[in-house]
Every structure is written in C-alpha cells, then in structure tokens.
Residue frames relative to the residue before (quaternion, step in Angstrom):
aa qw qx qy qz dx dy dz
X 1.0000 0.0000 0.0000 0.0000 0.00 0.00 0.00
X 0.2094 -0.7813 0.5825 0.0798 3.51 -1.14 0.69
X 0.3493 -0.7358 0.5390 0.2145 3.59 -0.87 0.95
X 0.0442 0.7796 -0.6211 0.0678 3.56 -0.90 0.98
X 0.4613 -0.6477 0.5222 0.3081 3.57 -1.34 -0.10
X 0.1108 -0.7881 0.6032 0.0525 3.53 -1.12 0.68
X 0.4453 -0.6677 0.5319 0.2701 3.54 -1.13 0.72
X 0.0051 -0.8042 0.5940 -0.0227 3.58 -0.67 1.09
X 0.7710 -0.2450 0.1377 0.5715 3.57 0.93 0.86
X 0.8468 -0.0946 0.0920 0.5154 3.57 -0.71 -1.10
X 0.7887 0.2134 -0.1177 0.5644 3.59 1.09 -0.58
X 0.3629 -0.6935 0.5716 0.2463 3.53 -1.22 0.49
X 0.1211 -0.7933 0.5950 0.0447 3.56 -0.99 0.85
X 0.6156 -0.5436 0.4173 0.3891 3.55 -1.27 0.39
X 0.0043 -0.7771 0.6291 0.0181 3.53 -1.08 0.71
X 0.2959 -0.7216 0.5945 0.1959 3.56 -1.19 0.49
X 0.1344 -0.8043 0.5773 0.0419 3.55 -0.78 1.06
X 0.3005 -0.7419 0.5701 0.1850 3.54 -1.03 0.76
X 0.7309 0.3219 -0.2255 0.5579 3.57 1.21 -0.26
X 0.6141 -0.5965 0.3908 0.3384 3.59 -1.24 0.11
X 0.3388 0.7522 -0.5145 0.2339 3.63 1.11 0.35
X 0.5665 -0.6205 0.4334 0.3259 3.55 -1.17 0.63
X 0.0491 -0.7731 0.6322 -0.0106 3.53 -1.01 0.88
X 0.2046 0.8113 -0.5095 0.2007 3.62 -0.02 1.27
X 0.4696 -0.6343 0.5283 0.3132 3.54 -1.34 0.19
X 0.2477 -0.7136 0.6354 0.1605 3.53 -1.10 0.77
X 0.1797 -0.8519 0.4881 0.0610 3.58 -0.01 1.35
X 0.5275 -0.5641 0.5154 0.3714 3.58 -1.20 0.52
X 0.6910 -0.5464 0.2856 0.3773 3.59 -1.09 0.66
X 0.7103 0.4573 -0.2890 0.4504 3.64 1.02 -0.57
X 0.6995 0.4226 -0.2704 0.5089 3.61 1.28 -0.04
X 0.0405 -0.7688 0.6369 0.0400 3.53 -1.29 0.47
X 0.5301 0.6173 -0.4779 0.3310 3.55 -1.32 0.06
X 0.7071 -0.4757 0.3187 0.4150 3.57 -1.28 0.35
X 0.7932 0.2216 -0.1031 0.5578 3.58 1.05 -0.78
X 0.5218 -0.6392 0.4011 0.3979 3.60 1.22 0.43
X 0.3507 0.7846 -0.4441 0.2533 3.57 1.11 0.70
X 0.6913 0.4721 -0.2751 0.4728 3.61 1.20 -0.30
X 0.3166 -0.7337 0.5734 0.1806 3.57 -0.79 1.08
X 0.1974 -0.8263 0.5226 0.0714 3.57 -0.77 1.03
X 0.3968 0.7246 -0.4856 0.2858 3.61 1.14 0.42
X 0.1619 -0.7348 0.6498 0.1073 3.55 -1.17 0.71
X 0.2627 -0.7921 0.5343 0.1341 3.57 -0.30 1.27
X 0.2609 -0.7657 0.5755 0.1199 3.56 -1.10 0.81
X 0.8412 0.2837 -0.1505 0.4350 3.55 -1.39 0.06
X 0.7295 -0.4485 0.2385 0.4580 3.57 0.96 0.85
X 0.4002 0.7086 -0.4843 0.3213 3.58 1.23 0.27
X 0.2818 -0.7545 0.5723 0.1541 3.58 -1.16 0.67
X 0.4056 -0.7221 0.5103 0.2317 3.55 -0.84 1.00
X 0.1973 -0.7215 0.6540 0.1128 3.53 -0.95 0.98
X 0.2656 -0.8213 0.4850 0.1405 3.58 -0.08 1.30
X 0.5828 0.5867 -0.3776 0.4166 3.59 1.12 -0.51
X 0.7870 0.2821 -0.1439 0.5295 3.58 0.90 -0.93
X 0.3159 -0.7623 0.4907 0.2798 3.61 1.30 -0.29
X 0.5099 0.5699 -0.4623 0.4489 3.54 0.87 1.10
X 0.4133 -0.6725 0.5486 0.2757 3.54 -1.25 0.46
X 0.2717 -0.7075 0.6294 0.1716 3.54 -0.98 0.93
X 0.1891 -0.8446 0.4986 0.0487 3.56 -0.32 1.32
X 0.5428 -0.5570 0.5027 0.3775 3.58 -1.23 0.50
X 0.6911 -0.5524 0.2808 0.3721 3.58 -1.11 0.70
X 0.7157 0.4385 -0.2886 0.4606 3.66 1.01 -0.50
X 0.7029 0.4001 -0.2738 0.5204 3.62 1.25 0.01
X 0.0595 -0.7784 0.6248 0.0127 3.53 -1.23 0.61
X 0.5399 0.6201 -0.4671 0.3252 3.56 -1.32 -0.01
X 0.7250 -0.4677 0.2873 0.4160 3.58 -1.25 0.34
X 0.8006 0.1770 -0.0944 0.5647 3.62 1.05 -0.72
X 0.5486 -0.6385 0.3718 0.3913 3.61 1.24 0.54
X 0.4043 0.7485 -0.4400 0.2876 3.58 1.04 0.74
X 0.6691 0.4832 -0.2932 0.4825 3.60 1.27 -0.09
X 0.3833 -0.7132 0.5421 0.2250 3.57 -0.83 1.03
X 0.1329 -0.8096 0.5709 0.0299 3.57 -0.80 1.06
X 0.3799 0.7257 -0.4789 0.3158 3.59 1.18 0.60
X 0.1577 -0.7814 0.5991 0.0750 3.58 -0.96 0.87
X 0.2671 -0.7895 0.5388 0.1226 3.57 -0.48 1.24
X 0.2533 -0.7708 0.5732 0.1150 3.56 -1.04 0.88
X 0.8410 0.2808 -0.1539 0.4362 3.55 -1.38 0.05
X 0.7373 -0.4349 0.2276 0.4641 3.57 0.95 0.89
X 0.3939 0.7145 -0.4859 0.3134 3.59 1.23 0.24
X 0.2866 -0.7566 0.5676 0.1523 3.56 -1.14 0.68
X 0.4032 -0.7352 0.4995 0.2175 3.55 -0.78 1.08
X 0.1820 -0.7246 0.6556 0.1094 3.54 -0.99 0.94
X 0.2978 -0.8053 0.4895 0.1525 3.60 -0.12 1.32
X 0.6172 0.5738 -0.3530 0.4066 3.59 1.02 -0.73
X 0.7822 0.2756 -0.1472 0.5390 3.60 0.93 -0.88
X 0.3097 -0.7660 0.4899 0.2780 3.60 1.33 -0.22
X 0.4981 0.5888 -0.4624 0.4374 3.54 0.79 1.14
X 0.4153 -0.6783 0.5426 0.2703 3.54 -1.31 0.32
X 0.2534 -0.7014 0.6443 0.1694 3.54 -1.06 0.85
X 0.1861 -0.8436 0.5016 0.0447 3.54 -0.30 1.36
X 0.5487 -0.5516 0.4970 0.3843 3.58 -1.23 0.48
X 0.6985 -0.5420 0.2798 0.3742 3.57 -1.10 0.69
X 0.7281 0.4272 -0.2757 0.4598 3.64 0.97 -0.60
X 0.6930 0.4228 -0.2848 0.5098 3.62 1.27 0.08
X 0.0421 -0.7728 0.6329 0.0203 3.54 -1.22 0.57
X 0.5140 0.6249 -0.4847 0.3322 3.56 -1.30 -0.05
X 0.7065 -0.4825 0.3176 0.4089 3.55 -1.26 0.41
X 0.8003 0.2199 -0.1039 0.5481 3.58 1.02 -0.77
X 0.5220 -0.6366 0.3971 0.4057 3.61 1.27 0.38
X 0.3817 0.7612 -0.4380 0.2883 3.54 1.11 0.73
X 0.6681 0.4697 -0.3029 0.4912 3.63 1.25 -0.08
X 0.2994 -0.7405 0.5773 0.1692 3.54 -0.76 1.07
X 0.1924 -0.8140 0.5433 0.0714 3.57 -0.67 1.13
X 0.3821 0.7417 -0.4679 0.2913 3.55 1.25 0.27
X 0.1864 -0.7674 0.6054 0.0993 3.58 -0.89 0.96
X 0.2925 -0.7734 0.5406 0.1550 3.55 -0.59 1.17
X 0.1863 -0.7883 0.5814 0.0763 3.57 -1.03 0.83
X 0.8370 0.2661 -0.1671 0.4479 3.53 -1.38 0.18
X 0.7392 -0.4445 0.2244 0.4535 3.53 0.93 0.92
X 0.3817 0.7252 -0.4918 0.2943 3.59 1.25 0.23
X 0.3754 -0.7141 0.5512 0.2130 3.55 -1.14 0.72
X 0.3706 -0.7387 0.5244 0.2048 3.56 -0.83 1.02
X 0.1364 -0.7795 0.6097 0.0449 3.53 -1.02 0.91
X 0.8518 0.1992 -0.1242 0.4683 3.58 -1.27 0.43
X 0.7808 -0.3972 0.1905 0.4431 3.60 0.83 0.98
X 0.4620 0.6738 -0.4665 0.3390 3.64 1.16 0.14
X 0.4074 -0.7068 0.5167 0.2600 3.59 -1.24 0.23
C-alpha cells in the first residue's frame, strides 16, 4: 500500500490506496503544494504577507488581494495618479490628498478652511 493525499472538499486528508491510481489535491489558485499548504501570493506596494491567513496586509493607501489597487481619495479637485498612487493637487492645495489649503491671505484677509 502507498500513502497519498486526496481532495475531500476544502481540505486534503491522508488516504491509503491499494492500487496505483492518482490521489492529489486540487488547490485553489493562491495555494500550492501536496496538501495546498503553501501560500503563493506576492504582495505589492509594501504589503506584508500573512502566511497564516494567506492574505496581504496592505498599507493604508492600497487595497486588493495583493495590495495592487490604489485606495487614495483626492480632495479639492485633486486628480488621482493611479500609477504612483498620489494626488496631483491644484496649485493652492497640498498634502497627500490635497487636503491642505496653501493660500496665504494678505492685507488683513482672514484665512478659511485651513489656509495660513
């Protein structure tokens, strides 16, 4: 007799075979190995692989299975550059999300909405 592995739904369990038929696991796409024990994800953009759950823990501005999607939301008319995951801000705004008003008031003007 020969010990092999068999797919029994979500998990593979040991089986004993008396004949030479194939007994293998059919792994979901993100797993490999005889018992689907190896996580095959490659995290992007500084994401860290959590091998226990086989998920990527993504930095706050990225999302998706491998941290490949920019999740930044530009404010005040800023335009998202998906390639660099940054905001291109109008000239009077700055900050990661164009959330800082850089307007300098003159002649006694009062600054509103975060200006100086």
